[in-house]
N, C-alpha and C positions, 0 to 999 in steps of 0.2 A: 508374517505368520495371521494364517484365516482363524478366524472365530472355531472352526473346527479343529485344528492342529495343537495338538499338544504341545506345551510349551516345555523346553528343554530343560531338565533337572538337572541341578550341579549340588552336589554335595559338599561341605567343608567339614574337616576335623582339624584338631592341633594336639600332638602327640609329642610326649617326653619332654625335657624341662620346661616351665615357663622363661620368659623373657619379655624384655619390654619391645613393642612394637606387634605383638601377635594381631591384637584387635586393630590396629591401623590396615594388616592383610588382609585380617577377615572382612573388615571394611570395603575395601579395595575392590576383591573380590565381590563382594555382594552387591554393592552398588553399580559397579561395572555390569556384572551380569544381568540385574533387575534394570537398570535405566537404560544401557546401550542396546543390549542384546532382548530384552525382554522373557529373561529365563527365570526359571523359579528356583530357590536358594533353599538349600536343605542345611540345617546345623546340627551337628554331630556331637552328641556328649561326651566328654571324657576319652579322645582320641580313638583307638579303635576298639575299644572296648566297648565305645555306643554300636559302632557297626555289630559287634559280636552281641550286644543285647538289645538293639534295636530301640534306642533312646534317641529322639533326635525330636526337632520343630523346624517348621518353616519361618524362615526371616523373612520379614518384610523390610520397606527402607528404613522405617522409623525405628524398629529395632537396632539398625545401624549406625545411627545417626547420634552424637556425642560420644561416640567409642573411640576414635582417632588419637586422643589424647593418654588415654587410662591405659596402665600396665595390664600385667597379666593376661588372662584369655577369657571371655565371655562363653564360651562353650566348655571350656574345663579342658583337662588334660589328664594323661595316666603314661606309665612306661610300659603298659601293654604292648606284649609282641607275641601277635597270634603263631608264628612261625617257629616260637620256641619250642622245644620237645619237650613235653611232659614226661615225667617217670611214671603217672600213674595210669593203669591198664584201661582205666575208664575216663580218662579225658576224652573231651569232646574234641572235634575235627574243627579247629577255631577258623584256617580258612576256608574250606569248604562252608562254614555258616556263615561267613561273612560274604562270599561271593552270594548265598541263598538270599541274603537279607538286603544286597545291594539292589540285586533284583526286584524281591520284594516292595523296597521301598521307592520305585521305578527311578531310580539314578540314571542318568545318561553319561555321568561322569562325577568323578571324586578328586577333590582338592585336598592334599596332604601337607601342611604345614609343619616342618619340624627339622630335626638334625641329622645326623648321618645315620642313625638307626631309624629313623622314620624314614628315611628316602630310600633305605635298604628294603624295608617291610612295603613301602609304595612299589617298587621295582618288582617283588615277589607278588604283588596284586597286579599289576599290569600283565606280567607274564600269566597269570591264571585268567585272563581275558578282560579284566576290569578297565575302564578309561581313566589314567591316573595322569595328574599332573602335579609335581613336587614345587614347595615352595622352600626354599632354604631360612634357617632362623637358628640363630644360638650364638650367646654372648662369646662362646669359646673360638668363633671365625674359624673352625677348623672341617668345615666341610668342602669335599672335594669338587672341583668343578668350578666354583666363583670366589671372584675377588675378594668379596666381601657379603658377609651374612648381616641381615638385623638384628637387633641387641647387642651387637658389638660396642657401637658407637655409645649408646647409652653407658654400658657396664663400663667401658674405658673412662667416661665422665664420672662415673662413681668412685671407680676405683682411685682416678688419679685426685679426685679431692678427699680421699681419704688419706692419701698420702702426704698432701700438701699439708692437712693437718696436723699430720702426726711427724712434720718437720719442726712445729714449736715447739712441742713434746722433748724431741728428741734433743731441741739444741737447749731448752731450758734446762735439764737433767744432765746433759753431757755425757748421752747414750747412744749405744749403736739398736737401732729399730730395726727390725725385721718383719715386711709385711709379706703371708702370704695370700696369692690370689686364685683365683679358677682357672681354668683352662684344658683341665683333662691333660693329654698327651701332645698339647699344642702350647706353646708360651705365645702366642700374639697378645693375649692380654696382657701379661707380664713384660713382655717387650715395651708395648706401646705404654703402659702406665708409667714401668722404670723410667723411660726416657722423659714422658712429658711431665713425671712427679720429681725430676732432678735425683734418681736413684744413683748410688756409688757402685754397688754392685748389683747387677742382674743376672738372676740364674734361671734357665731355661731346660727344658727337658731334652731340647735337640742339641746342647752344646755340653760335651760332657767336661766336670766343673773339677775341681781339686779344692778339697775344702784347705789345704794347707795355703793354696795360692790365695784364695778369699781371705784368708788369717792375715798372711802376710801384706796384701793390700790396706786391709782395715788398722792395722797396727802402723804401718808407714803414716797411715792418714792422722793419726793419732799424735806420731810423732814429731810431721808436720804442722803441730797445732790447729789442727781440722777437729772443732768439739765434739762434732756427730757425725755419723755414717748412717743413712738409707740403703739398706738391703731389701730388693724387692726379689720373692721367689714365688714359682710357679708350682702349683702343687703337684704336678706330674711328675717333678723330679726324684732321682730315685733315692730313697730314705729306707731305713730298717722297717719292717713291717710292724705294724700299729702304732706306728709314730708318724703324725704329721710334718709334711715339708716345714712348716714355718718353725715349729718347735724345733725338730732335729737341726736345722743350720742354726738356729739362737742358741742350742746349747754347744754343739760342738764350737761356735765363734767364741763364745764365754770360757771354754773350755781350754780353746788354744791360744786366747788372747789374755784372759783374765780380765778384760774390757767389760763393764757393765751393759749387758743386752737384753732387750725384751722382744717379744714376739707379737703381733696382732694377725688372728685370723679374720679376714673380712668374710666368708662365707655367703651364705644366702642373700646377704645386703646388696652384693654387686648384680643380682638378678632382678629386682624389686623396683618399684616406683615407675613411674611414667617414661615412656621413650622422649628419647631426644628429637631434635627435630630433624636429623641428618635420618634417625633410624624411620620416623614418620614417613618420611619420603619415601624412602628405599621400600619400606614394606608397602606402601599406597602401590609403587612402580611395580613390584613383584605381583601384586594381587591385581591390578589391572594385565598386565600382561599373560596372568595365567588363563584369566576368562577369553582374552585374544586368540590365545593357542586353541581352547576349547571349540571357539567358535568357529574356528579354522578345521575343525576336526583331526586336531592334530594330537595325538595323547601318547605318554609311556615318556616323557621329558620333566624336566626340573627347570624352572627358569633360573638365569642367573646375570650375574655383572661382571662383565669382561672389557676391560679400557675403558670403564663409563659407560658402557651401552648394553641396554637390557637383550638379552638374548636367550637360549635357550639349550640343553644337553640330554642326552639320552639319557634317563634315569639308572640304567641298568649301570651304567658308569661310573656312578656316583659312591651306591651302598659300599661299604667295607674299605672303603679309602679315606683318609687323613689328609688336609692341608695342614701343613705344619711350616714351621719357619727354617728355611733354609740357612745355611751355613754363610751364603754369598747374599743374605739379604743385605741392602744398602743401610737399611736404620743399624745395623749392627756394626758395618763398617765405619760408618759416623761417628757412631756411639765410642767405638775405640779409641777413636782419633782427639776425642774430647775427655779419657781418661775412664770413661766406664769399663768395670771388671766384670767379665764373663765367665770368671772361674778357670778358665783353662789357657791362660797365659798370663803373665804381668802386664798391666797397662804401662 
């Protein structure tokens, strides 16, 4: 790049819920852009709100040092959806404002780090003429078009650790312990933590369960002198309005079996804390790959991991879709053979 040539300017934002590994991805983008390609990196605050309000800072290499291992996001995040229709007649045209600010900030490309909603918004921005690259993150592991998202491995470790700890309480008191885990309408976290944590019953949004089958399974365990049981429940299973999945299942089990039952809702603890080594690596790989696409002037893409290899997919193919657990999932099949009940048939 000649002294007169303006450096390529790349913006980064993080949107949606926080999860471990976002800072590693920011670092992967920033360091690759600065050190390998001599680009200028702009950190945009609070997701798409930062583009609407023009809140940003220039990031140098020093600001990117020391953030690899830290959870959360140094840029801040929000769930602002600029394409959501407002009922107010006085509402501003947010997409138009974002495009205006994108130009005023001198951005040549924009990296959007987020989940399904973020990828959908990023696709709209690409359609509006902005140079966009998406990086998928979420503990739910439900972004379509990639085998895995960063954040999932960290949440899996946290959730499995919690289940491990509840084993001792369940055994001491001879109780059924119901543990509700996150995942929205995808059961990846419940499935993997349920199997890793030795769950006896695992209930997923994708598998239509019968509570009577669950109760029969748990009563059979009690009759066979199994002193306690672990039930792992995805938050997105069908349950009465206004009642959490964990509470509904615990109440139903107690009513149908008479066995002492307690529920634990893990909640936001699953999203907090430092990223696992695997998430640090995946986020770094995604960040570097995003910049390589930018350097090749390839836009409107989301980086992904398929079969262990980093690649990319058109971002307009991602938004509005969910990657869910299939009934033919090999882990479900193997778990059934070991006596795990999914509530749809007796083990």
